[in-house]
C-alpha positions in Angstrom: 6.7 12.0 34.8 8.9 8.9 34.7 10.2 7.3 31.6 7.8 4.4 32.0 4.8 6.8 32.2 6.1 8.7 29.1 6.4 5.4 27.2 2.9 4.4 28.1 1.6 7.8 27.0 3.5 7.6 23.7 2.1 4.1 23.0 -1.5 5.2 23.7 -1.1 8.3 21.4 0.4 6.0 18.7 -2.5 3.6 18.9 -5.0 6.5 18.6 -3.2 8.1 15.6 -2.9 4.7 13.9 -6.6 4.0 14.4 -7.4 7.5 13.0 -5.2 6.7 10.0 -7.1 3.4 9.5 -10.4 5.3 9.4 -9.2 7.9 7.0 -7.6 5.3 4.7 -10.8 3.3 4.6 -12.6 6.5 3.7 -10.2 6.9 0.7 -10.7 3.2 -0.2 -14.5 3.7 -0.3 -14.5 7.2 -1.9 -11.4 6.9 -4.1 -12.5 8.1 -7.6 -10.1 5.9 -9.5 -8.9 2.3 -9.2 -5.3 3.5 -8.6 -6.5 5.4 -5.5 -8.1 2.3 -4.2 -5.0 0.2 -4.8 -2.9 2.8 -3.1 -5.2 2.8 -0.1 -5.0 -1.0 0.2 -1.3 -0.7 0.2 -1.6 2.0 2.9 -3.8 -0.3 5.0 -1.1 -3.0 4.9 1.5 -0.4 6.0 -0.7 0.7 8.8 -1.3 -2.9 9.8 2.5 -3.4 10.0 2.8 -0.2 12.1 -0.1 -1.4 14.4 1.6 -4.7 14.9 4.9 -3.0 15.7 3.2 -0.7 18.3 1.4 -3.7 19.8 4.7 -5.5 20.0 6.2 -2.6 22.0 3.1 -2.5 24.2 3.1 -6.2 25.1 6.8 -6.9 25.0 6.2 -10.1 23.1 8.5 -9.8 20.1 7.2 -12.8 18.2 4.5 -10.5 16.7 7.3 -9.0 14.5 7.3 -12.2 12.4 3.7 -11.5 11.6 4.6 -8.0 10.5 7.3 -9.3 8.2 5.0 -11.8 6.7 2.3 -9.1 6.2 4.8 -6.9 4.6 5.8 -9.6 2.1 2.2 -10.4 1.3 1.3 -6.7 1.0 4.2 -6.1 -1.4 3.1 -9.0 -3.6 -0.5 -7.9 -3.6 0.5 -4.3 -4.6 2.6 -5.6 -7.5 -0.2 -7.9 -8.6 -2.7 -5.0 -8.5 -0.3 -2.7 -10.4 0.2 -5.3 -13.1 -3.6 -5.8 -13.3 -4.0 -2.0 -13.7 -1.3 -1.8 -16.3 -2.8 -4.6 -18.4 -6.3 -3.1 -18.0 -5.0 0.1 -19.5 -2.6 -1.2 -22.1 -3.6 -4.8 -22.5 -4.7 -6.5 -25.7 -8.4 -5.7 -25.0 -7.8 -1.9 -24.8 -9.0 -0.4 -28.1 -7.1 2.9 -28.0 -3.8 1.5 -26.8 -0.9 1.9 -29.2 0.4 -1.3 -30.6 4.2 -2.0 -30.2 4.7 -2.6 -33.9 3.2 0.9 -34.8 5.4 2.6 -32.2 8.5 0.9 -33.6 7.6 1.9 -37.1 7.0 5.5 -36.1 10.3 5.7 -34.3 12.3 4.2 -37.2 10.6 6.6 -39.6 11.7 9.6 -37.4 15.3 8.5 -37.4 15.4 8.2 -41.2 
């Protein structure tokens, strides 16, 4: 087995494992019991997409695709931050009835110090 044959075999195995990971992650996206699981699976899909682009870049030898991977990484990061902030405000936002109010927490902490 030459180095070129080994490289081609490694690329094919990488494609197969990446596609399997896509399928399993989509399963978690659909079945995920909580919103946090779904957000995490979307972030994982972005990461797998970046990996797939990297493998495809090695396969074709056309390195301009790496720019797409970088752009996808930036967009994926911003989307994850936006989803995390949405989840945080959904739990502790002004519409949450059971969320502790900052004034009450401050009062309780100042009473404990006295």
